[in-house]
MIVEX-386643 format. One record per residue (C-alpha): residue number from 1; x, y, z; residue in three letters. Coordinates in pm, whole numbers, padded with zeros to 5 digits, always signed. Example, Ala and Ser with C-alpha at 12.3 -4.5 7.8 and 13.67 -1.06 7.14 Angstrom:
// residues 2
+-----+--------+--------+--------+------+
!  nr !     px !     py !     pz ! rest !
+-----+--------+--------+--------+------+
!   1 ! +01230 ! -00450 ! +00780 !  ala !
!   2 ! +01367 ! -00106 ! +00714 !  ser !
+-----+--------+--------+--------+------+
// end
This chain:
// residues 327
+-----+--------+--------+--------+------+
!  nr !     px !     py !     pz ! rest !
+-----+--------+--------+--------+------+
!   1 ! +00000 ! +00000 ! +00000 !  unk !
!   2 ! +00277 ! +00241 ! +00096 !  unk !
!   3 ! +00473 ! +00156 ! -00219 !  unk !
!   4 ! +00160 ! +00223 ! -00423 !  unk !
!   5 ! +00119 ! +00562 ! -00256 !  unk !
!   6 ! +00481 ! +00645 ! -00327 !  unk !
!   7 ! +00432 ! +00553 ! -00692 !  unk !
!   8 ! +00143 ! +00800 ! -00709 !  unk !
!   9 ! +00367 ! +01067 ! -00559 !  unk !
!  10 ! +00632 ! +00995 ! -00822 !  unk !
!  11 ! +00369 ! +01045 ! -01093 !  unk !
!  12 ! +00265 ! +01376 ! -00939 !  unk !
!  13 ! +00622 ! +01497 ! -00937 !  unk !
!  14 ! +00670 ! +01389 ! -01297 !  unk !
!  15 ! +00353 ! +01577 ! -01390 !  unk !
!  16 ! +00482 ! +01892 ! -01222 !  unk !
!  17 ! +00816 ! +01856 ! -01393 !  unk !
!  18 ! +00665 ! +01847 ! -01742 !  unk !
!  19 ! +00342 ! +02047 ! -01701 !  unk !
!  20 ! +00233 ! +02303 ! -01957 !  unk !
!  21 ! -00039 ! +02566 ! -01950 !  unk !
!  22 ! -00243 ! +02671 ! -02253 !  unk !
!  23 ! -00003 ! +02462 ! -02468 !  unk !
!  24 ! +00291 ! +02687 ! -02367 !  unk !
!  25 ! +00579 ! +02590 ! -02140 !  unk !
!  26 ! +00540 ! +02736 ! -01794 !  unk !
!  27 ! +00758 ! +03049 ! -01803 !  unk !
!  28 ! +00965 ! +03143 ! -01506 !  unk !
!  29 ! +00968 ! +02809 ! -01323 !  unk !
!  30 ! +01275 ! +02639 ! -01469 !  unk !
!  31 ! +01428 ! +02605 ! -01125 !  unk !
!  32 ! +01105 ! +02454 ! -00994 !  unk !
!  33 ! +01096 ! +02202 ! -01278 !  unk !
!  34 ! +01455 ! +02100 ! -01214 !  unk !
!  35 ! +01383 ! +02051 ! -00846 !  unk !
!  36 ! +01076 ! +01843 ! -00922 !  unk !
!  37 ! +01270 ! +01622 ! -01164 !  unk !
!  38 ! +01556 ! +01587 ! -00917 !  unk !
!  39 ! +01308 ! +01488 ! -00647 !  unk !
!  40 ! +01163 ! +01222 ! -00877 !  unk !
!  41 ! +01506 ! +01072 ! -00946 !  unk !
!  42 ! +01598 ! +01081 ! -00578 !  unk !
!  43 ! +01275 ! +00908 ! -00479 !  unk !
!  44 ! +01330 ! +00627 ! -00726 !  unk !
!  45 ! +01673 ! +00569 ! -00576 !  unk !
!  46 ! +01522 ! +00556 ! -00228 !  unk !
!  47 ! +01256 ! +00308 ! -00334 !  unk !
!  48 ! +01522 ! +00088 ! -00494 !  unk !
!  49 ! +01689 ! +00060 ! -00156 !  unk !
!  50 ! +01359 ! +00027 ! +00039 !  unk !
!  51 ! +01431 ! +00344 ! +00234 !  unk !
!  52 ! +01072 ! +00444 ! +00187 !  unk !
!  53 ! +00987 ! +00581 ! +00532 !  unk !
!  54 ! +01184 ! +00904 ! +00494 !  unk !
!  55 ! +01097 ! +00917 ! +00126 !  unk !
!  56 ! +00725 ! +00912 ! +00206 !  unk !
!  57 ! +00731 ! +01237 ! +00399 !  unk !
!  58 ! +00980 ! +01404 ! +00166 !  unk !
!  59 ! +00798 ! +01326 ! -00156 !  unk !
!  60 ! +00461 ! +01430 ! -00017 !  unk !
!  61 ! +00609 ! +01768 ! +00072 !  unk !
!  62 ! +00785 ! +01794 ! -00264 !  unk !
!  63 ! +00469 ! +01711 ! -00457 !  unk !
!  64 ! +00260 ! +01961 ! -00264 !  unk !
!  65 ! +00516 ! +02239 ! -00312 !  unk !
!  66 ! +00561 ! +02158 ! -00679 !  unk !
!  67 ! +00191 ! +02170 ! -00757 !  unk !
!  68 ! +00140 ! +02479 ! -00540 !  unk !
!  69 ! +00395 ! +02669 ! -00745 !  unk !
!  70 ! +00224 ! +02614 ! -01082 !  unk !
!  71 ! +00033 ! +02906 ! -01240 !  unk !
!  72 ! -00339 ! +02836 ! -01248 !  unk !
!  73 ! -00421 ! +03030 ! -01566 !  unk !
!  74 ! -00588 ! +03315 ! -01376 !  unk !
!  75 ! -00496 ! +03672 ! -01294 !  unk !
!  76 ! -00415 ! +03734 ! -00928 !  unk !
!  77 ! -00375 ! +04086 ! -00788 !  unk !
!  78 ! -00275 ! +04100 ! -00422 !  unk !
!  79 ! -00316 ! +04423 ! -00226 !  unk !
!  80 ! -00070 ! +04350 ! +00051 !  unk !
!  81 ! -00113 ! +04435 ! +00417 !  unk !
!  82 ! +00194 ! +04648 ! +00481 !  unk !
!  83 ! +00053 ! +04918 ! +00709 !  unk !
!  84 ! +00016 ! +05279 ! +00599 !  unk !
!  85 ! +00142 ! +05242 ! +00245 !  unk !
!  86 ! +00095 ! +05077 ! -00094 !  unk !
!  87 ! +00229 ! +04741 ! -00209 !  unk !
!  88 ! +00075 ! +04515 ! -00473 !  unk !
!  89 ! +00179 ! +04187 ! -00631 !  unk !
!  90 ! +00036 ! +04099 ! -00972 !  unk !
!  91 ! +00061 ! +03743 ! -01106 !  unk !
!  92 ! -00027 ! +03700 ! -01473 !  unk !
!  93 ! -00215 ! +03389 ! -01588 !  unk !
!  94 ! +00108 ! +03242 ! -01729 !  unk !
!  95 ! +00302 ! +03297 ! -01407 !  unk !
!  96 ! +00484 ! +03626 ! -01459 !  unk !
!  97 ! +00511 ! +03848 ! -01153 !  unk !
!  98 ! +00491 ! +04226 ! -01117 !  unk !
!  99 ! +00554 ! +04421 ! -00798 !  unk !
! 100 ! +00394 ! +04767 ! -00767 !  unk !
! 101 ! +00544 ! +04970 ! -00480 !  unk !
! 102 ! +00675 ! +04819 ! -00159 !  unk !
! 103 ! +00513 ! +04997 ! +00135 !  unk !
! 104 ! +00689 ! +05151 ! +00436 !  unk !
! 105 ! +00825 ! +04833 ! +00595 !  unk !
! 106 ! +01066 ! +04581 ! +00436 !  unk !
! 107 ! +00975 ! +04332 ! +00710 !  unk !
! 108 ! +00603 ! +04354 ! +00637 !  unk !
! 109 ! +00659 ! +04328 ! +00263 !  unk !
! 110 ! +00887 ! +04025 ! +00281 !  unk !
! 111 ! +00645 ! +03853 ! +00519 !  unk !
! 112 ! +00357 ! +03905 ! +00277 !  unk !
! 113 ! +00557 ! +03783 ! -00023 !  unk !
! 114 ! +00683 ! +03484 ! +00174 !  unk !
! 115 ! +00325 ! +03391 ! +00254 !  unk !
! 116 ! +00223 ! +03399 ! -00113 !  unk !
! 117 ! +00524 ! +03274 ! -00308 !  unk !
! 118 ! +00700 ! +02937 ! -00276 !  unk !
! 119 ! +01035 ! +02972 ! -00098 !  unk !
! 120 ! +01233 ! +02903 ! -00417 !  unk !
! 121 ! +01045 ! +03164 ! -00625 !  unk !
! 122 ! +01277 ! +03464 ! -00627 !  unk !
! 123 ! +01201 ! +03622 ! -00965 !  unk !
! 124 ! +01008 ! +03944 ! -01025 !  unk !
! 125 ! +00965 ! +04013 ! -01395 !  unk !
! 126 ! +00881 ! +04379 ! -01341 !  unk !
! 127 ! +00900 ! +04615 ! -01043 !  unk !
! 128 ! +00710 ! +04943 ! -01062 !  unk !
! 129 ! +00775 ! +05240 ! -00833 !  unk !
! 130 ! +00487 ! +05486 ! -00865 !  unk !
! 131 ! +00667 ! +05767 ! -00680 !  unk !
! 132 ! +00949 ! +05788 ! -00425 !  unk !
! 133 ! +00758 ! +05860 ! -00103 !  unk !
! 134 ! +00871 ! +05650 ! +00193 !  unk !
! 135 ! +00542 ! +05461 ! +00221 !  unk !
! 136 ! +00591 ! +05333 ! -00135 !  unk !
! 137 ! +00967 ! +05296 ! -00184 !  unk !
! 138 ! +01108 ! +05181 ! +00152 !  unk !
! 139 ! +01010 ! +04816 ! +00118 !  unk !
! 140 ! +01134 ! +04794 ! -00241 !  unk !
! 141 ! +01498 ! +04882 ! -00174 !  unk !
! 142 ! +01603 ! +04560 ! +00009 !  unk !
! 143 ! +01381 ! +04363 ! -00230 !  unk !
! 144 ! +01642 ! +04426 ! -00501 !  unk !
! 145 ! +01893 ! +04220 ! -00301 !  unk !
! 146 ! +01659 ! +03931 ! -00221 !  unk !
! 147 ! +01485 ! +03884 ! -00556 !  unk !
! 148 ! +01601 ! +03866 ! -00914 !  unk !
! 149 ! +01440 ! +04173 ! -01072 !  unk !
! 150 ! +01433 ! +04166 ! -01452 !  unk !
! 151 ! +01335 ! +04527 ! -01515 !  unk !
! 152 ! +01201 ! +04838 ! -01342 !  unk !
! 153 ! +00941 ! +05095 ! -01443 !  unk !
! 154 ! +01037 ! +05401 ! -01241 !  unk !
! 155 ! +00884 ! +05738 ! -01162 !  unk !
! 156 ! +01064 ! +06035 ! -01318 !  unk !
! 157 ! +01081 ! +06216 ! -00983 !  unk !
! 158 ! +01300 ! +05935 ! -00848 !  unk !
! 159 ! +01594 ! +06086 ! -01035 !  unk !
! 160 ! +01610 ! +06391 ! -00807 !  unk !
! 161 ! +01447 ! +06275 ! -00483 !  unk !
! 162 ! +01691 ! +06241 ! -00191 !  unk !
! 163 ! +01480 ! +05960 ! -00046 !  unk !
! 164 ! +01538 ! +05761 ! -00366 !  unk !
! 165 ! +01921 ! +05778 ! -00350 !  unk !
! 166 ! +01957 ! +05423 ! -00204 !  unk !
! 167 ! +01710 ! +05300 ! -00465 !  unk !
! 168 ! +01909 ! +05452 ! -00751 !  unk !
! 169 ! +02233 ! +05312 ! -00611 !  unk !
! 170 ! +02095 ! +04957 ! -00581 !  unk !
! 171 ! +01954 ! +04966 ! -00933 !  unk !
! 172 ! +02285 ! +05085 ! -01074 !  unk !
! 173 ! +02487 ! +04828 ! -00880 !  unk !
! 174 ! +02261 ! +04544 ! -00997 !  unk !
! 175 ! +02256 ! +04666 ! -01357 !  unk !
! 176 ! +01878 ! +04641 ! -01371 !  unk !
! 177 ! +01717 ! +04782 ! -01684 !  unk !
! 178 ! +01509 ! +05089 ! -01598 !  unk !
! 179 ! +01257 ! +05294 ! -01793 !  unk !
! 180 ! +01046 ! +05590 ! -01681 !  unk !
! 181 ! +00667 ! +05590 ! -01682 !  unk !
! 182 ! +00485 ! +05827 ! -01915 !  unk !
! 183 ! +00125 ! +05849 ! -02028 !  unk !
! 184 ! +00046 ! +05625 ! -02323 !  unk !
! 185 ! +00302 ! +05355 ! -02246 !  unk !
! 186 ! +00156 ! +05009 ! -02295 !  unk !
! 187 ! +00314 ! +04705 ! -02135 !  unk !
! 188 ! +00177 ! +04374 ! -02271 !  unk !
! 189 ! +00262 ! +04100 ! -02023 !  unk !
! 190 ! +00134 ! +03769 ! -02151 !  unk !
! 191 ! -00244 ! +03793 ! -02173 !  unk !
! 192 ! -00271 ! +04108 ! -01964 !  unk !
! 193 ! -00188 ! +04469 ! -02049 !  unk !
! 194 ! -00068 ! +04750 ! -01824 !  unk !
! 195 ! -00124 ! +05103 ! -01956 !  unk !
! 196 ! +00027 ! +05416 ! -01800 !  unk !
! 197 ! -00236 ! +05692 ! -01761 !  unk !
! 198 ! -00035 ! +05934 ! -01548 !  unk !
! 199 ! +00190 ! +06134 ! -01546 !  unk !
! 200 ! +00118 ! +06322 ! -01868 !  unk !
! 201 ! +00380 ! +06441 ! -02113 !  unk !
! 202 ! +00411 ! +06758 ! -01906 !  unk !
! 203 ! +00443 ! +06698 ! -01530 !  unk !
! 204 ! +00187 ! +06877 ! -01315 !  unk !
! 205 ! +00326 ! +07174 ! -01123 !  unk !
! 206 ! +00188 ! +07397 ! -00850 !  unk !
! 207 ! -00061 ! +07139 ! -00722 !  unk !
! 208 ! -00135 ! +07055 ! -00360 !  unk !
! 209 ! +00136 ! +06787 ! -00394 !  unk !
! 210 ! +00331 ! +06763 ! -00718 !  unk !
! 211 ! +00492 ! +06441 ! -00597 !  unk !
! 212 ! +00156 ! +06271 ! -00546 !  unk !
! 213 ! -00007 ! +06416 ! -00856 !  unk !
! 214 ! +00274 ! +06293 ! -01080 !  unk !
! 215 ! +00241 ! +05940 ! -00943 !  unk !
! 216 ! +00231 ! +05659 ! -01196 !  unk !
! 217 ! -00132 ! +05561 ! -01250 !  unk !
! 218 ! -00183 ! +05223 ! -01416 !  unk !
! 219 ! -00472 ! +05057 ! -01590 !  unk !
! 220 ! -00465 ! +04676 ! -01593 !  unk !
! 221 ! -00675 ! +04486 ! -01846 !  unk !
! 222 ! -00720 ! +04111 ! -01866 !  unk !
! 223 ! -01008 ! +03989 ! -02079 !  unk !
! 224 ! -01324 ! +04153 ! -01949 !  unk !
! 225 ! -01163 ! +04246 ! -01615 !  unk !
! 226 ! -01004 ! +04584 ! -01551 !  unk !
! 227 ! -00835 ! +04751 ! -01255 !  unk !
! 228 ! -00732 ! +05113 ! -01206 !  unk !
! 229 ! -00431 ! +05154 ! -00976 !  unk !
! 230 ! -00408 ! +05523 ! -00883 !  unk !
! 231 ! -00109 ! +05529 ! -00644 !  unk !
! 232 ! -00123 ! +05863 ! -00456 !  unk !
! 233 ! -00283 ! +06065 ! -00737 !  unk !
! 234 ! -00504 ! +06343 ! -00604 !  unk !
! 235 ! -00781 ! +06561 ! -00748 !  unk !
! 236 ! -00552 ! +06758 ! -00984 !  unk !
! 237 ! -00418 ! +06442 ! -01146 !  unk !
! 238 ! -00769 ! +06301 ! -01167 !  unk !
! 239 ! -00887 ! +06620 ! -01343 !  unk !
! 240 ! -00595 ! +06597 ! -01586 !  unk !
! 241 ! -00680 ! +06237 ! -01676 !  unk !
! 242 ! -01047 ! +06329 ! -01719 !  unk !
! 243 ! -00955 ! +06623 ! -01945 !  unk !
! 244 ! -00735 ! +06395 ! -02156 !  unk !
! 245 ! -01034 ! +06173 ! -02229 !  unk !
! 246 ! -00862 ! +05857 ! -02107 !  unk !
! 247 ! -01043 ! +05529 ! -02059 !  unk !
! 248 ! -01099 ! +05525 ! -01683 !  unk !
! 249 ! -01394 ! +05292 ! -01637 !  unk !
! 250 ! -01280 ! +04986 ! -01443 !  unk !
! 251 ! -01415 ! +04702 ! -01232 !  unk !
! 252 ! -01174 ! +04770 ! -00946 !  unk !
! 253 ! -01046 ! +05106 ! -00823 !  unk !
! 254 ! -00740 ! +05117 ! -00600 !  unk !
! 255 ! -00837 ! +05433 ! -00414 !  unk !
! 256 ! -00586 ! +05715 ! -00446 !  unk !
! 257 ! -00361 ! +05831 ! -00160 !  unk !
! 258 ! -00499 ! +05583 ! +00094 !  unk !
! 259 ! -00842 ! +05744 ! +00088 !  unk !
! 260 ! -00730 ! +06098 ! +00169 !  unk !
! 261 ! -00988 ! +06374 ! +00131 !  unk !
! 262 ! -00795 ! +06537 ! -00154 !  unk !
! 263 ! -00831 ! +06234 ! -00382 !  unk !
! 264 ! -01113 ! +06025 ! -00531 !  unk !
! 265 ! -01330 ! +06317 ! -00641 !  unk !
! 266 ! -01697 ! +06261 ! -00717 !  unk !
! 267 ! -01635 ! +06323 ! -01090 !  unk !
! 268 ! -01355 ! +06071 ! -01094 !  unk !
! 269 ! -01561 ! +05804 ! -00916 !  unk !
! 270 ! -01843 ! +05860 ! -01164 !  unk !
! 271 ! -01604 ! +05818 ! -01458 !  unk !
! 272 ! -01448 ! +05500 ! -01319 !  unk !
! 273 ! -01781 ! +05354 ! -01202 !  unk !
! 274 ! -01610 ! +05072 ! -01010 !  unk !
! 275 ! -01787 ! +04771 ! -00866 !  unk !
! 276 ! -01510 ! +04727 ! -00609 !  unk !
! 277 ! -01283 ! +04978 ! -00435 !  unk !
! 278 ! -00969 ! +04884 ! -00241 !  unk !
! 279 ! -00813 ! +05116 ! +00017 !  unk !
! 280 ! -00459 ! +05037 ! +00133 !  unk !
! 281 ! -00434 ! +05197 ! +00473 !  unk !
! 282 ! -00276 ! +05136 ! +00813 !  unk !
! 283 ! -00485 ! +05057 ! +01120 !  unk !
! 284 ! -00541 ! +05357 ! +01348 !  unk !
! 285 ! -00322 ! +05578 ! +01128 !  unk !
! 286 ! -00266 ! +05938 ! +01234 !  unk !
! 287 ! -00381 ! +06084 ! +00900 !  unk !
! 288 ! -00748 ! +06001 ! +00941 !  unk !
! 289 ! -00742 ! +05780 ! +00631 !  unk !
! 290 ! -00973 ! +05692 ! +00478 !  unk !
! 291 ! -01161 ! +06020 ! +00490 !  unk !
! 292 ! -01534 ! +05995 ! +00569 !  unk !
! 293 ! -01588 ! +06222 ! +00266 !  unk !
! 294 ! -01425 ! +05969 ! +00037 !  unk !
! 295 ! -01629 ! +05685 ! +00182 !  unk !
! 296 ! -01944 ! +05887 ! +00107 !  unk !
! 297 ! -01830 ! +05934 ! -00253 !  unk !
! 298 ! -01791 ! +05557 ! -00278 !  unk !
! 299 ! -02148 ! +05490 ! -00165 !  unk !
! 300 ! -02286 ! +05193 ! -00356 !  unk !
! 301 ! -01939 ! +05052 ! -00425 !  unk !
! 302 ! -01814 ! +04742 ! -00241 !  unk !
! 303 ! -01523 ! +04881 ! -00035 !  unk !
! 304 ! -01238 ! +04665 ! +00098 !  unk !
! 305 ! -00973 ! +04797 ! +00337 !  unk !
! 306 ! -00642 ! +04639 ! +00431 !  unk !
! 307 ! -00672 ! +04775 ! +00787 !  unk !
! 308 ! -00996 ! +04580 ! +00829 !  unk !
! 309 ! -00974 ! +04278 ! +00596 !  unk !
! 310 ! -00595 ! +04236 ! +00576 !  unk !
! 311 ! -00453 ! +04120 ! +00244 !  unk !
! 312 ! -00704 ! +04156 ! -00039 !  unk !
! 313 ! -00684 ! +03937 ! -00349 !  unk !
! 314 ! -00864 ! +03999 ! -00678 !  unk !
! 315 ! -00882 ! +03691 ! -00902 !  unk !
! 316 ! -01007 ! +03675 ! -01260 !  unk !
! 317 ! -01030 ! +03417 ! -01536 !  unk !
! 318 ! -01083 ! +03696 ! -01789 !  unk !
! 319 ! -01461 ! +03666 ! -01772 !  unk !
! 320 ! -01550 ! +03653 ! -01403 !  unk !
! 321 ! -01390 ! +03816 ! -01102 !  unk !
! 322 ! -01365 ! +03718 ! -00736 !  unk !
! 323 ! -01241 ! +03904 ! -00429 !  unk !
! 324 ! -01080 ! +03719 ! -00138 !  unk !
! 325 ! -00969 ! +03863 ! +00194 !  unk !
! 326 ! -00737 ! +03740 ! +00467 !  unk !
! 327 ! -00995 ! +03806 ! +00737 !  unk !
+-----+--------+--------+--------+------+
// end
């Protein structure tokens, strides 16, 4: 009976080692495949010598980890619980991974990623910094040492910001390819597309916060599902996007600037017409976020908050969409 169970486990490992998705090889999991194949070979050697007791536990763990690491053909967008700040992980249906901002705490960010990703998965295909405020950039800096980052989409203001000096130094030392976000950029990533809606060709000046209003705003499209990720954009940036006639309507709105009163104007909410709104905010923060005014503007929209529900996950198969929460 035990030998039969072990044979099943071998088959599972062999399946993981040669699996494909949508008739394409599974991108980004070469290391995982090698480990699965190595585990299969090792197990056969153990069975040949009848050392099956230790093999039983080891192969069960290997099979579970191998299958857990396979992309499931769906879009996953995680709004991470990192306190008073923004951090998002996007997983494309074919397994590519995009990090948007890193929050204020490296510890909180690494904990969240460790809870989502298998321990051997250390590749981020794209890292996006929307602007160099501490509650967006701080967690990203040590991430460059712990993960293999293929490329970076940076905010133009990072070039001059003193707070971004360690960020610039790490990018240069690692030789990571970097481009700067500008309205109209389109980033096809497998079956999904990221489009930059802000900043415009001319940066906004003289606003309540030029840093926030020149944040990188992204639109994510996958099949019939769309998300609008507004970083810390405030009313002036919203008005600029409205005046430019951009496509803003989306299923999910990541509420701007943690729900501050100066963002998420009534006109902007009407243009986006979201079914779901996500507010990334720290519990009992000293800023009064989210503002009661903003919550009123979102009346009729299903609102999720990281300070109340913890990590929030949006899942889509391109036709339907689900929202999961940690609590």
